[in-house]
C-alpha positions, 0 to 999 in steps of 0.5 A: 392198443389191445384186440382180442376177437375169436375166429367163427368157426376155427375157435381162432383168438386174434390180438394185436398189441402195440409195443413202445420202445424207445427205439419206436413203435411195434406191433405184435399180431398173434392167434391161439387155439387155445384147446389145442395150445398152439400159437403164432405170433408176428411183429410188424414195424407198421400198424398198417401191415400189423392191421392187415395181417390181424384181418387175414386171420379173422377170415 
């Protein structure tokens, strides 16, 4: 599962990636501003929390 969307005003790129391992699933949510080479990443154990952060960063 990977989704990318661009923020309308700030031109942030936001992505969510599902990572699987022997310990279970984790979700990585990243937002980046490619023009400035700046990014921020958060890791979550819960898909719901990851989705909430993804939606928060888009608004």
